[in-house]
C-alpha positions as CSV (number, residue, x, y, z in Angstrom):
1,X,2.0,24.0,11.4
2,X,-0.5,20.8,11.4
3,X,-0.8,18.1,8.7
4,X,-4.5,18.8,8.9
5,X,-4.1,22.1,7.9
6,X,-2.1,21.3,5.1
7,X,-4.0,18.4,3.8
8,X,-7.5,19.8,4.1
9,X,-10.6,19.1,2.2
10,X,-10.3,21.9,-0.3
11,X,-6.9,20.4,-1.4
12,X,-8.5,17.1,-1.7
13,X,-10.8,18.4,-4.1
14,X,-8.1,20.2,-6.3
15,X,-6.4,17.1,-6.3
16,X,-9.3,15.4,-7.6
17,X,-10.1,17.6,-10.3
18,X,-6.4,17.5,-11.7
19,X,-6.4,13.7,-11.5
20,X,-9.8,13.9,-13.8
21,X,-8.4,16.6,-16.1
22,X,-5.1,14.4,-16.5
23,X,-6.5,11.2,-16.8
24,X,-9.7,11.4,-18.0
25,X,-13.1,10.5,-16.2
26,X,-13.2,7.0,-17.7
27,X,-9.6,5.7,-16.6
28,X,-9.9,7.0,-13.2
29,X,-11.6,3.6,-11.9
30,X,-8.8,1.5,-13.9
31,X,-6.2,3.6,-12.2
32,X,-7.7,3.0,-8.8
33,X,-8.2,-0.9,-9.3
34,X,-4.9,-1.6,-10.4
35,X,-3.6,0.5,-7.7
36,X,-5.5,-1.8,-5.3
37,X,-4.3,-4.9,-6.8
38,X,-0.7,-3.7,-6.5
39,X,-1.4,-3.0,-2.9
40,X,-3.1,-6.4,-2.5
41,X,0.0,-8.0,-4.2
42,X,2.7,-6.2,-2.1
43,X,0.7,-7.3,1.2
44,X,0.7,-10.6,0.2
45,X,4.5,-10.4,-0.4
46,X,5.0,-9.3,3.2
47,X,3.0,-11.7,4.3
48,X,4.7,-14.7,2.8
49,X,8.0,-13.2,4.2
50,X,6.7,-13.0,7.8
51,X,4.7,-16.5,7.7
52,X,8.1,-18.3,6.6
53,X,8.6,-21.4,9.2
54,X,11.0,-23.8,10.0
55,X,9.2,-27.5,9.6
56,X,10.8,-28.6,13.0
57,X,10.6,-25.5,15.0
58,X,6.7,-26.0,16.2
59,X,5.4,-23.1,13.9
60,X,7.0,-20.2,15.2
61,X,7.7,-17.7,12.5
62,X,10.8,-16.5,11.7
63,X,12.6,-13.6,9.9
64,X,14.3,-13.8,6.8
65,X,17.1,-11.1,8.2
66,X,19.9,-12.3,10.5
67,X,19.8,-10.9,14.0
68,X,22.3,-8.5,15.3
69,X,23.8,-9.6,18.7
């Protein structure tokens, strides 16, 4: 069974209808906006971890995790 068969357009419509019934039509945009802000903050946090550099190391990105070896 493929994911395309499980998560088809009919299931999407059902999920949207249930969300509107549970949250109400006026709070759906607020919910979507807060999810978008949370996503952007999460990406910003990940980028700040990946862009950490050492001052004397000619600007190569370093990992905050120790290497196995």
